[in-house]
Backbone bond lengths (Angstrom), bond angles and torsions (degrees), N, CA, C in turn:
res aa  C-N    CA-C-N  psi(-1)  N-CA   C-N-CA  omega(-1)  CA-C   N-CA-C  phi
1 M - - - 1.455 - - 1.523 109.45 -
2 H 1.306 116.40 139.30 1.450 121.20 -179.74 1.534 109.04 -141.82
3 R 1.308 115.78 158.94 1.457 121.70 -178.12 1.524 109.73 -86.19
4 V 1.308 117.04 131.60 1.450 121.86 -179.71 1.520 108.66 -126.02
5 A 1.321 115.79 152.69 1.457 121.56 178.04 1.520 110.37 -83.25
6 V 1.317 115.63 154.27 1.459 119.76 179.04 1.518 109.39 -70.64
7 K 1.308 115.67 156.44 1.455 121.97 178.69 1.523 109.00 -103.06
8 F 1.319 116.42 120.93 1.456 120.87 -179.15 1.530 109.68 -83.91
9 V 1.310 116.09 132.64 1.461 123.32 176.59 1.524 107.70 -125.48
10 P 1.326 118.50 158.78 1.464 119.90 -177.83 1.525 113.42 -57.28
11 R 1.348 116.71 -34.84 1.461 119.68 -178.08 1.519 109.45 -165.54
12 I 1.325 116.42 143.61 1.451 120.95 173.87 1.525 107.76 -79.83
13 L 1.315 116.77 112.96 1.458 121.26 -174.53 1.515 111.17 -84.94
14 T 1.317 115.27 145.71 1.455 121.23 174.61 1.531 109.33 -80.12
15 A 1.318 115.33 171.35 1.468 119.61 179.78 1.525 110.86 -63.22
16 D 1.324 116.99 -37.78 1.469 120.38 179.37 1.527 110.97 -67.55
17 Q 1.332 117.04 -39.75 1.464 120.40 179.37 1.527 110.74 -68.18
18 K 1.324 117.20 -36.51 1.467 119.93 175.51 1.517 110.73 -63.91
19 Q 1.332 116.04 -38.13 1.450 119.47 179.44 1.523 111.07 -66.04
20 Q 1.338 117.19 -35.27 1.466 120.26 177.87 1.525 111.26 -67.74
21 R 1.323 117.63 -29.75 1.463 120.39 178.85 1.524 112.00 -69.92
22 V 1.322 116.82 -18.62 1.458 120.32 179.44 1.524 111.02 -74.53
23 V 1.353 116.86 4.03 1.466 120.11 172.27 1.523 110.39 -59.75
24 C 1.332 115.98 -16.00 1.467 119.93 176.47 1.524 111.73 -58.32
25 T 1.335 116.78 -26.14 1.468 119.86 178.78 1.523 110.70 -60.36
26 E 1.325 116.72 -45.65 1.461 120.74 -179.94 1.525 111.15 -67.08
27 L 1.328 116.70 -40.65 1.462 119.61 -179.83 1.526 110.82 -65.62
28 R 1.316 116.40 -42.17 1.462 119.43 178.66 1.526 110.90 -64.20
29 Q 1.340 116.97 -38.30 1.451 120.05 178.86 1.521 111.32 -66.67
30 L 1.340 116.72 -40.68 1.461 120.14 177.36 1.520 111.54 -63.25
31 A 1.337 116.62 -41.36 1.459 120.00 179.15 1.520 111.60 -66.29
32 S 1.321 117.45 -30.22 1.468 120.93 179.23 1.519 111.70 -77.43
33 D 1.335 116.23 -38.24 1.466 119.69 -177.42 1.523 112.21 -78.91
34 D 1.340 116.44 -32.39 1.464 120.73 -176.27 1.528 108.84 -120.80
35 E 1.319 117.50 112.50 1.462 121.33 -178.35 1.523 112.20 -68.14
36 T 1.326 117.51 -20.46 1.465 120.84 -178.79 1.523 112.64 -93.78
37 F 1.327 117.68 4.60 1.464 120.05 -174.82 1.529 111.17 -61.98
38 L 1.314 118.04 -52.01 1.464 120.62 -177.52 1.524 111.65 -65.87
39 S 1.330 117.39 -30.54 1.463 119.77 -179.48 1.523 112.00 -73.90
40 R 1.335 117.82 -11.38 1.463 121.26 -179.96 1.525 112.43 -100.36
41 V 1.315 117.15 -0.32 1.469 121.42 -176.57 1.528 109.71 -92.22
42 I 1.310 116.79 132.53 1.469 123.53 173.65 1.522 107.33 -117.42
43 R 1.306 116.77 121.75 1.459 122.03 -175.49 1.528 109.66 -108.38
44 G 1.312 115.70 141.68 1.456 119.93 -178.28 1.510 112.46 -143.14
45 D 1.334 115.09 155.92 1.463 121.07 178.30 1.525 108.93 -170.30
46 E 1.343 115.55 172.67 1.460 121.75 177.87 1.523 109.15 -116.40
47 S 1.337 115.26 154.72 1.458 120.22 176.94 1.520 109.33 -158.83
48 W 1.349 115.52 154.02 1.462 121.50 176.98 1.520 110.46 -84.25
49 V 1.309 116.53 142.24 1.460 123.76 172.10 1.527 106.65 -118.49
50 Y 1.330 116.72 120.42 1.457 121.25 -173.45 1.522 111.69 -95.18
51 G 1.334 113.99 150.40 1.459 118.69 175.63 1.513 111.72 -65.34
52 Y 1.328 116.27 -32.44 1.465 120.70 172.49 1.518 108.39 -144.95
53 D 1.315 115.58 125.10 1.455 123.05 177.47 1.523 107.65 -123.60
54 P 1.338 119.39 118.69 1.467 120.50 -175.67 1.520 112.22 -60.38
55 E 1.319 114.66 151.22 1.455 120.47 176.71 1.525 110.28 -64.85
56 T 1.329 115.20 154.29 1.448 119.76 174.40 1.522 109.51 -74.21
57 K 1.315 115.85 165.35 1.456 120.33 179.57 1.522 111.12 -61.78
58 R 1.311 115.97 -36.34 1.466 119.44 179.80 1.520 111.02 -71.08
59 Q 1.318 118.02 -36.75 1.456 120.54 177.48 1.525 111.18 -65.14
60 S 1.324 117.19 -31.35 1.459 121.16 -178.84 1.519 113.02 -84.13
61 S 1.336 118.20 -3.26 1.465 120.93 -178.50 1.521 111.03 -68.49
62 Q 1.323 115.68 153.32 1.460 122.82 -178.28 1.522 109.59 -134.63
63 W 1.340 114.47 150.18 1.460 119.06 173.26 1.525 108.53 -72.14
64 N 1.326 115.22 135.29 1.452 119.47 -174.36 1.524 109.35 -151.59
65 I 1.320 116.57 152.58 1.458 121.48 175.92 1.521 108.55 -89.19
66 P 1.335 118.05 156.82 1.470 119.84 -174.70 1.524 114.12 -58.94
67 T 1.335 118.26 -30.60 1.461 120.39 -175.83 1.530 113.44 -84.33
68 S 1.315 117.65 -8.78 1.467 120.51 -178.71 1.522 110.28 -82.93
69 P 1.318 117.65 148.97 1.468 119.81 178.97 1.519 111.25 -68.60
70 R 1.288 114.83 151.97 1.454 120.35 -178.89 1.525 109.59 -72.78
71 P 1.340 118.36 130.20 1.474 119.81 -179.88 1.520 111.68 -65.54
72 K 1.310 116.06 151.16 1.458 122.02 -179.34 1.525 109.88 -120.93
73 K 1.317 114.01 154.05 1.457 119.92 -179.90 1.519 108.44 -150.15
74 A 1.312 116.36 134.22 1.453 120.64 -179.81 1.527 110.49 -69.38
75 R 1.332 114.98 142.54 1.457 119.44 178.48 1.531 109.74 -70.28
76 Q 1.324 115.37 133.39 1.458 120.99 -177.85 1.521 110.06 -123.22
77 L 1.308 116.17 158.32 1.456 122.70 -178.64 1.524 110.63 -117.63
78 K 1.309 115.01 161.21 1.456 119.84 176.48 1.529 109.40 -68.92
79 S 1.307 115.35 148.91 1.456 119.95 -179.24 1.522 110.70 -76.62
80 N 1.318 115.40 157.78 1.461 120.42 176.02 1.529 111.95 -75.68
81 L 1.332 116.12 -15.89 1.462 120.90 177.03 1.518 109.40 -76.30
82 K 1.309 117.37 115.85 1.456 120.38 -177.07 1.518 110.13 -153.72
83 S 1.318 113.57 159.54 1.461 120.71 179.83 1.526 108.04 -143.76
84 M 1.314 116.62 140.99 1.464 121.07 -178.75 1.526 109.98 -94.76
85 I 1.335 115.25 136.52 1.462 121.68 179.41 1.520 109.09 -119.59
86 I 1.313 116.18 141.95 1.460 123.82 174.90 1.517 107.56 -115.06
87 T 1.314 116.60 126.84 1.464 120.74 -178.50 1.523 110.17 -130.89
88 F 1.320 115.01 149.13 1.459 123.43 173.14 1.528 106.95 -131.73
89 F 1.309 116.98 132.98 1.464 120.38 -179.43 1.523 109.96 -143.30
90 D 1.328 114.78 157.54 1.456 121.23 174.94 1.521 108.72 -127.63
91 I 1.317 116.59 -163.28 1.455 120.76 -174.21 1.527 112.45 -70.86
92 K 1.341 117.25 -13.78 1.465 120.99 -179.74 1.526 112.95 -96.62
93 G 1.336 117.49 -23.97 1.460 119.56 -179.51 1.520 111.48 151.51
94 I 1.329 115.37 -161.83 1.462 121.41 -179.28 1.531 109.58 -72.03
95 V 1.321 116.40 127.94 1.458 121.61 176.57 1.524 110.31 -93.57
96 H 1.328 116.45 -45.38 1.463 120.59 -178.74 1.522 109.21 -153.84
97 K 1.325 115.52 140.89 1.475 121.15 174.80 1.521 108.10 -146.75
98 E 1.299 114.85 146.32 1.460 120.59 178.86 1.521 109.02 -158.30
99 F 1.329 115.88 151.61 1.454 122.08 176.94 1.521 109.51 -96.11
100 V 1.312 114.74 141.80 1.455 120.47 177.78 1.526 108.25 -78.27
101 P 1.324 119.00 129.37 1.470 120.33 178.82 1.523 111.79 -57.19
102 T 1.314 116.39 147.56 1.458 121.90 -179.42 1.522 110.42 -60.90
103 G 1.314 116.10 129.64 1.459 121.40 -178.65 1.513 114.24 88.87
104 Q 1.329 117.68 -6.96 1.459 121.60 -179.71 1.529 110.14 -87.23
105 T 1.301 117.10 134.49 1.458 122.40 175.64 1.524 109.24 -94.38
106 V 1.313 116.10 137.97 1.467 120.25 178.86 1.522 107.82 -80.55
107 N 1.321 116.05 84.26 1.453 121.41 176.27 1.529 109.38 -100.00
108 S 1.309 116.01 -175.41 1.462 119.64 -176.56 1.529 111.58 -64.20
109 G 1.339 117.19 -37.13 1.465 119.57 179.97 1.515 112.10 -64.43
110 F 1.340 116.29 -45.64 1.459 119.33 179.88 1.527 110.89 -67.94
111 Y 1.326 116.71 -36.73 1.467 119.24 -179.47 1.526 110.86 -67.33
112 C 1.319 117.38 -36.40 1.463 119.74 177.14 1.521 111.43 -64.91
113 E 1.336 116.62 -37.17 1.459 119.02 175.61 1.527 110.25 -63.34
114 G 1.340 116.94 -38.57 1.460 119.73 176.37 1.519 112.13 -64.93
115 L 1.329 116.95 -36.48 1.465 120.38 177.26 1.532 111.13 -66.21
116 R 1.336 117.13 -34.11 1.466 119.53 176.19 1.526 110.68 -63.88
117 R 1.321 115.96 -42.48 1.468 118.95 177.55 1.523 110.76 -67.96
118 L 1.326 117.37 -32.54 1.460 120.26 175.76 1.521 110.95 -64.33
119 R 1.332 117.88 -43.76 1.456 121.27 178.71 1.529 110.84 -60.47
120 D 1.310 116.69 -37.57 1.456 120.02 178.28 1.525 111.00 -66.50
121 K 1.338 116.50 -38.75 1.473 119.32 178.10 1.525 110.78 -68.33
122 V 1.310 117.36 -37.96 1.471 119.95 177.00 1.517 110.10 -63.81
123 R 1.315 117.66 -40.73 1.470 121.46 179.49 1.521 111.23 -63.03
124 R 1.340 117.68 -36.03 1.460 120.73 -176.14 1.520 113.75 -88.43
125 H 1.343 117.76 -35.42 1.463 120.78 -171.91 1.528 113.64 -111.16
126 R 1.312 118.60 -15.93 1.471 122.06 176.82 1.518 107.49 -126.66
127 R 1.327 115.36 67.19 1.462 121.12 -170.28 1.524 112.53 -64.92
128 Q 1.318 117.31 -36.71 1.462 118.54 -179.35 1.527 110.99 -66.79
129 L 1.332 117.01 -42.63 1.462 119.86 177.54 1.523 110.81 -63.75
130 W 1.341 116.27 -38.01 1.460 119.39 179.93 1.526 111.13 -70.19
131 R 1.324 116.55 -39.92 1.469 119.93 -178.66 1.530 110.66 -67.24
132 E 1.313 117.23 -40.38 1.466 120.86 -179.11 1.518 112.90 -86.18
133 Q 1.341 117.17 -15.11 1.462 122.16 -178.14 1.536 111.39 53.07
134 T 1.331 114.39 48.12 1.468 119.51 -178.11 1.525 112.46 -114.34
135 W 1.338 117.47 5.16 1.454 118.14 -176.63 1.532 110.60 -78.96
136 L 1.324 114.98 150.01 1.458 123.35 -175.58 1.525 109.26 -120.53
137 L 1.308 116.42 141.61 1.463 122.28 179.37 1.525 109.54 -102.61
138 H 1.324 115.42 133.88 1.472 120.77 176.66 1.519 108.92 -126.95
139 H 1.321 116.79 115.97 1.452 121.97 173.70 1.522 108.57 -140.02
140 D 1.336 116.17 167.44 1.453 119.81 -176.80 1.529 110.76 -81.87
141 N 1.332 115.55 -168.65 1.460 120.51 -174.64 1.524 112.60 -100.25
142 A 1.327 117.36 38.28 1.462 120.75 175.37 1.533 109.33 -63.11
143 P 1.328 117.96 152.50 1.477 120.24 -178.18 1.526 113.48 -54.37
144 A 1.338 117.13 -39.12 1.465 119.24 179.87 1.521 111.81 -67.68
145 H 1.336 117.42 -25.66 1.465 121.05 -178.29 1.524 112.16 -81.96
146 T 1.336 116.68 -28.61 1.467 120.28 -175.73 1.523 112.83 -105.46
147 A 1.320 118.06 4.62 1.463 121.12 -179.12 1.529 110.56 -64.45
148 V 1.322 115.38 157.68 1.466 121.15 -178.68 1.528 110.73 -62.36
149 L 1.337 116.92 -41.30 1.460 120.26 -179.95 1.532 110.83 -61.63
150 T 1.324 116.82 -40.10 1.465 120.39 178.65 1.519 111.25 -66.99
151 Q 1.330 116.93 -41.41 1.461 120.40 179.31 1.528 111.35 -64.54
152 K 1.327 116.76 -37.60 1.470 119.53 177.08 1.530 110.78 -66.07
153 F 1.346 116.19 -39.35 1.470 119.43 179.69 1.531 110.33 -64.60
154 L 1.323 116.87 -42.44 1.468 120.44 -179.67 1.527 110.90 -65.56
155 A 1.336 116.69 -40.24 1.462 119.68 -179.89 1.525 111.09 -69.32
156 K 1.327 117.01 -39.48 1.462 120.74 -179.54 1.514 111.78 -64.27
157 N 1.326 117.12 -38.73 1.463 121.54 -178.20 1.529 112.78 -94.56
158 K 1.331 116.60 7.05 1.471 122.81 175.30 1.529 111.43 55.84
159 I 1.332 115.58 47.39 1.462 121.84 177.18 1.523 108.09 -97.78
160 A 1.314 116.73 113.39 1.466 121.20 179.10 1.527 109.47 -75.54
161 V 1.321 116.45 138.21 1.456 122.61 -176.84 1.520 109.46 -118.75
162 I 1.325 116.24 132.09 1.462 121.45 174.74 1.520 108.35 -79.84
163 P 1.316 119.37 127.13 1.468 120.76 -179.28 1.523 111.38 -65.29
164 H 1.325 114.95 142.48 1.466 121.19 178.60 1.522 108.85 -120.94
165 P 1.320 118.99 125.01 1.464 120.84 -178.33 1.531 111.13 -65.21
166 P 1.326 118.11 151.11 1.472 120.68 178.76 1.519 111.35 -70.59
167 Y 1.334 115.51 148.55 1.471 122.87 177.28 1.528 110.99 52.97
168 S 1.316 115.91 50.34 1.471 120.47 -177.30 1.520 110.86 -131.17
169 P 1.348 117.78 66.67 1.470 118.89 176.08 1.519 112.44 -67.33
170 D 1.341 116.95 -20.51 1.459 119.56 179.50 1.514 112.15 -74.19
171 L 1.333 117.81 -8.20 1.466 121.75 178.06 1.522 112.03 -112.45
172 A 1.342 116.65 11.20 1.464 121.76 179.21 1.524 109.31 -102.74
173 P 1.324 119.17 107.64 1.472 121.08 -176.39 1.521 113.82 -60.40
174 C 1.339 117.40 -32.39 1.467 118.60 179.96 1.516 111.33 -64.03
175 D 1.335 116.34 -39.56 1.461 120.23 -179.22 1.516 112.35 -74.98
176 L 1.323 117.16 -18.03 1.459 120.41 -176.20 1.517 113.57 -105.30
177 F 1.305 117.93 -20.94 1.461 119.60 -174.86 1.521 112.60 -124.11
178 Q 1.300 117.44 -64.20 1.462 120.77 -169.12 1.522 112.70 -69.37
179 F 1.314 117.50 -56.25 1.453 120.32 -176.04 1.534 112.69 -66.82
180 P 1.335 120.17 -41.78 1.474 118.24 176.46 1.516 113.66 -60.18
181 K 1.325 117.33 -40.00 1.459 119.52 178.82 1.517 111.42 -67.56
182 M 1.328 116.14 -37.88 1.451 119.61 178.27 1.528 110.34 -64.78
183 K 1.326 117.39 -48.99 1.456 121.43 -175.85 1.521 111.66 -69.54
184 L 1.333 116.69 -30.94 1.463 119.60 180.00 1.518 110.99 -63.31
185 K 1.332 116.78 -37.28 1.459 120.25 -179.14 1.527 112.40 -80.47
186 L 1.328 117.35 -16.30 1.460 120.83 178.44 1.523 112.69 -95.85
187 K 1.322 117.61 -10.81 1.461 120.94 -178.79 1.530 110.34 -65.11
188 G 1.317 115.53 137.72 1.450 120.95 179.09 1.514 114.10 85.45
189 R 1.310 117.67 -5.94 1.459 121.47 179.67 1.530 108.94 -104.49
190 G 1.310 116.32 133.45 1.450 120.94 -177.70 1.515 112.31 -105.88
191 F 1.331 116.76 140.60 1.457 123.37 177.59 1.518 108.09 -127.31
192 D 1.301 115.85 137.76 1.470 121.23 -175.21 1.524 113.03 -84.34
193 T 1.310 117.30 -28.01 1.464 120.54 -177.02 1.528 110.32 -131.18
194 I 1.320 114.41 162.50 1.460 119.75 177.15 1.526 110.39 -65.80
195 E 1.329 116.56 -33.62 1.470 120.28 179.87 1.528 111.00 -62.28
196 E 1.330 116.96 -39.82 1.459 120.16 178.38 1.529 110.95 -65.70
197 T 1.325 115.56 -40.49 1.465 119.34 177.99 1.519 111.28 -63.03
198 Q 1.323 116.40 -44.12 1.457 120.21 -179.22 1.523 112.28 -69.72
199 A 1.338 117.29 -27.44 1.464 120.17 179.19 1.521 111.45 -77.49
200 E 1.331 117.87 -29.09 1.465 120.92 -176.12 1.519 112.10 -86.14
201 T 1.320 117.58 -29.58 1.468 120.50 -176.69 1.524 113.00 -60.72
202 P 1.355 120.81 -45.83 1.468 119.04 177.81 1.516 113.90 -60.33
203 K 1.329 117.42 -29.51 1.464 119.67 177.96 1.517 111.11 -64.33
204 V 1.336 116.10 -35.12 1.460 119.86 177.46 1.516 110.30 -68.15
205 F 1.331 117.11 -41.45 1.464 120.09 177.80 1.519 111.49 -62.54
206 N 1.321 117.70 -33.51 1.465 120.90 -178.70 1.523 112.28 -68.18
207 T 1.340 117.62 -19.15 1.463 120.08 178.46 1.529 112.16 -77.40
208 L 1.334 117.82 -14.46 1.457 121.44 179.27 1.526 108.94 -79.58
209 T 1.310 116.62 129.17 1.454 122.11 -178.25 1.530 110.68 -94.00
210 E 1.312 114.98 169.16 1.466 119.67 177.81 1.523 111.36 -63.26
211 K 1.322 116.24 -31.82 1.462 120.10 177.73 1.521 111.03 -64.49
212 D 1.329 117.72 -36.32 1.461 121.25 178.02 1.525 111.03 -61.94
213 F 1.321 116.87 -42.53 1.462 120.38 179.52 1.525 110.94 -68.94
214 Q 1.325 117.36 -37.16 1.463 119.93 177.69 1.524 111.09 -64.17
215 E 1.325 116.71 -41.45 1.461 119.99 178.04 1.524 111.32 -65.22
216 A 1.323 116.88 -35.62 1.466 120.04 178.59 1.520 111.29 -63.36
217 F 1.319 117.21 -39.90 1.463 120.11 179.28 1.522 111.42 -71.28
218 Q 1.320 117.27 -34.35 1.461 119.59 176.51 1.524 111.23 -67.88
219 K 1.321 116.81 -33.16 1.463 119.65 177.57 1.518 111.15 -67.18
220 C 1.326 116.63 -25.93 1.462 119.23 177.21 1.525 110.99 -60.10
221 R 1.305 116.74 -38.85 1.463 120.14 -179.66 1.515 110.43 -64.97
222 R 1.332 117.07 -38.31 1.465 119.65 178.01 1.531 111.01 -69.15
223 R 1.342 117.21 -33.91 1.460 119.62 176.72 1.527 110.88 -66.03
224 W 1.328 116.29 -38.55 1.464 119.26 177.37 1.527 110.15 -61.78
225 D 1.327 116.87 -43.55 1.461 120.25 -179.82 1.524 110.91 -62.26
226 R 1.326 117.19 -41.74 1.462 119.72 -178.52 1.521 111.52 -70.47
227 C 1.307 116.00 -34.26 1.458 119.41 176.95 1.524 110.46 -64.38
228 L 1.319 116.99 -42.73 1.463 120.69 178.03 1.519 111.09 -67.61
229 H 1.325 116.05 -38.91 1.466 120.32 179.62 1.524 110.99 -64.43
230 A 1.337 117.13 -33.14 1.463 121.54 -179.78 1.520 112.37 -86.31
231 G 1.315 117.92 3.53 1.451 120.38 178.63 1.509 114.72 71.91
232 G 1.348 116.60 23.93 1.451 120.45 178.62 1.506 114.98 90.88
233 T 1.342 117.78 -3.04 1.460 119.69 179.24 1.518 110.21 -76.61
234 T 1.335 115.74 156.07 1.463 121.20 178.78 1.507 108.09 -82.04
235 S 1.316 116.99 90.38 1.453 121.30 -174.69 1.513 112.95 -107.46
236 R 1.308 116.55 2.97 1.459 119.07 -177.61 1.516 110.07 -127.39
237 V 1.314 115.54 135.77 1.455 122.54 172.27 1.509 106.39 -137.91
238 T 1.314 118.47 125.80 1.447 120.94 -178.03 1.509 110.53 -90.65
239 A 1.341 115.95 153.46 1.456 121.19 178.39 1.518 108.20 -144.84
240 A 1.304 116.31 152.86 1.460 120.76 179.05 1.514 109.42 -69.09
241 D 1.303 115.95 133.53 1.457 120.98 -178.04 1.520 108.51 -109.29
242 G 1.325 116.11 73.84 1.456 119.63 173.96 1.518 113.11 84.16
243 P 1.325 115.29 179.10 1.464 120.34 -175.73 1.523 113.89 -79.88
244 Y 1.340 118.28 10.22 1.460 119.62 -175.88 1.519 112.53 -96.10
245 G 1.326 116.87 -0.96 1.450 119.33 176.94 1.508 113.86 83.03
246 N 1.351 119.55 5.72 1.445 121.48 176.97 1.522 109.50 -83.11
247 F 1.345 115.76 162.20 1.443 119.96 -178.04 1.524 109.32 -137.89
248 Y 1.334 114.93 141.66 1.449 120.50 171.73 1.508 107.51 -133.46
249 D 1.322 117.17 166.21 1.447 119.68 -178.21 1.515 110.04 -122.55
250 F 1.333 114.83 155.12 1.441 120.06 -178.00 1.522 111.27 -69.37
251 Y 1.310 116.65 -15.96 1.459 119.61 177.54 1.532 110.57 -66.06
252 S 1.337 117.91 -33.82 1.453 121.68 -176.71 1.521 113.12 -101.94
253 V 1.339 117.67 5.36 1.452 119.81 174.75 1.511 108.54 -80.17
254 S 1.332 117.18 136.26 1.450 121.51 -172.59 1.516 111.54 -101.45
255 P 1.341 119.43 115.35 1.452 120.72 175.01 1.519 110.29 -90.82
256 Y 1.324 117.10 134.10 1.445 122.50 177.06 1.518 109.18 -128.32
257 N 1.313 116.88 131.45 1.450 121.78 178.05 1.515 110.24 -86.12
258 F 1.311 116.71 131.05 1.456 121.47 175.59 1.516 107.04 -129.22
259 G 1.353 115.96 94.39 1.451 119.75 -173.19 1.514 109.27 68.56
260 S 1.312 116.30 -126.87 1.462 120.91 178.57 1.516 111.97 -98.13
261 T 1.338 117.43 5.26 1.465 121.88 -177.62 1.516 109.47 -103.12
262 L 1.308 116.79 127.62 1.464 121.61 177.26 1.510 108.58 -93.05
263 V 1.308 116.65 115.24 1.456 122.57 -178.55 1.519 108.56 -102.45
264 I 1.319 117.27 123.28 1.464 122.21 178.93 1.517 108.43 -103.30
265 L 1.314 115.64 120.15 1.465 120.81 -178.06 1.515 109.56 -108.57
266 P 1.346 117.87 133.51 1.469 120.51 178.20 1.512 112.12 -81.24
267 F 1.347 116.56 55.59 1.448 121.65 178.59 1.517 108.63 -124.80
268 K 1.316 115.82 167.32 1.449 120.47 177.28 1.524 109.73 -70.62
269 V 1.326 115.32 166.50 1.452 119.68 -175.60 1.514 111.51 -63.36
270 K 1.328 117.97 -33.16 1.447 121.60 -177.72 1.529 111.67 -89.82
271 T 1.316 115.89 45.00 1.450 120.63 -179.80 1.523 109.78 -76.69
272 N 1.327 116.28 147.08 1.451 121.09 177.83 1.522 109.87 -62.36
273 R 1.333 117.30 130.23 1.456 121.74 -177.90 1.526 111.67 -63.74
274 L 1.324 116.81 -35.49 1.457 119.99 179.35 1.514 110.76 -63.90
275 L 1.330 117.04 -40.63 1.456 121.19 178.14 1.525 111.08 -63.84
276 V 1.318 116.12 -35.95 1.464 120.41 177.83 1.516 110.40 -64.11
277 R 1.328 116.88 -45.11 1.461 120.07 -179.29 1.524 111.80 -64.69
278 V 1.336 116.72 -38.52 1.465 120.16 178.02 1.524 109.98 -63.28
279 F 1.313 116.42 -41.32 1.458 120.24 179.79 1.523 110.98 -64.28
280 V 1.329 116.93 -42.19 1.466 120.77 -179.51 1.527 110.19 -65.30
281 L 1.321 117.39 -43.17 1.465 120.60 178.82 1.526 111.06 -63.36
282 Y 1.319 116.41 -37.66 1.468 120.00 178.26 1.519 110.46 -64.57
283 R 1.319 117.54 -41.90 1.454 120.62 179.01 1.527 111.23 -64.38
284 L 1.316 116.26 -41.26 1.464 119.33 178.77 1.517 111.12 -66.12
285 L 1.332 116.97 -36.94 1.457 120.59 178.14 1.518 110.52 -63.59
286 M 1.344 117.30 -42.69 1.455 120.18 178.68 1.525 111.65 -64.17
287 L 1.334 116.04 -37.80 1.462 119.47 178.52 1.522 111.25 -66.31
288 S 1.321 115.90 -39.42 1.473 119.17 179.61 1.518 111.38 -67.19
289 V 1.348 117.04 -36.72 1.460 120.45 178.24 1.527 110.45 -64.86
290 R 1.319 116.51 -43.79 1.448 120.56 178.87 1.525 111.36 -64.09
291 F 1.330 117.02 -39.86 1.446 121.17 -179.69 1.530 110.87 -66.36
292 S 1.350 116.64 -40.49 1.464 119.93 179.04 1.514 111.86 -65.64
293 V 1.347 116.10 -38.97 1.470 119.95 178.27 1.532 109.77 -66.35
294 F 1.313 117.27 -36.80 1.456 120.83 -178.80 1.528 110.71 -68.92
295 T 1.353 116.95 -42.46 1.459 120.19 -179.96 1.513 112.78 -69.12
296 D 1.352 117.06 -33.07 1.470 119.92 179.04 1.536 109.68 -68.87
């Protein structure tokens, strides 16, 4: 028996909320039966873009020899200068994006106006989806998305909506793919005005290729499988994996106990045991070298 730390999750879900997350079963079945299902989905969400967002700890890391002192960096905070962006994308790329005017609240009225502009973009840039009227909208359960006015607008314009379980950021592609990649490339860069921030953000979106969006949609299927495997519990939290734009989740990070030291390895669960032991021995060797240098 050994002492372990608690695992933090976004929210402790009730039995009813876990049951609602099992809606992934229907989505996975639809994706299996219809090869065009994922290509007809348009996902949207809102997010803040800051004038200055500090670099992550991994981005600030430096190559160093064991005998050199550890670099230091003052803790910094996000700037008060910020602007909210609304984006919609599908498997081919960005369909529509717009910035919320300063001082404007994203309420149901403003969101419906954004949906009107989205429909116009679908008509012009996704002509087959518009002609067949087979495209599906996927957004989270924000108040502006579930308001009565929004529901009436969707019903009037015959826009089908994919249900999203409550308290499920691990099933929201915007929170896991688009916005993290955008913010990762903007971290550490400072902008003096909102106009500069709004001018630089689209350039970051333009660096995303069609292959990136296709991979994001394929990852959705794996998230559905893991959600079902976990019985609807929130067992996945994504995090930025360095300055390369890759992502891994804590669900697939492998913890191994070595004595009283908990070693966290950024490998998949089915990692070779020999590789794990080599990594642990290397870490212990580095610690011993540092300790010997300190005592000398």
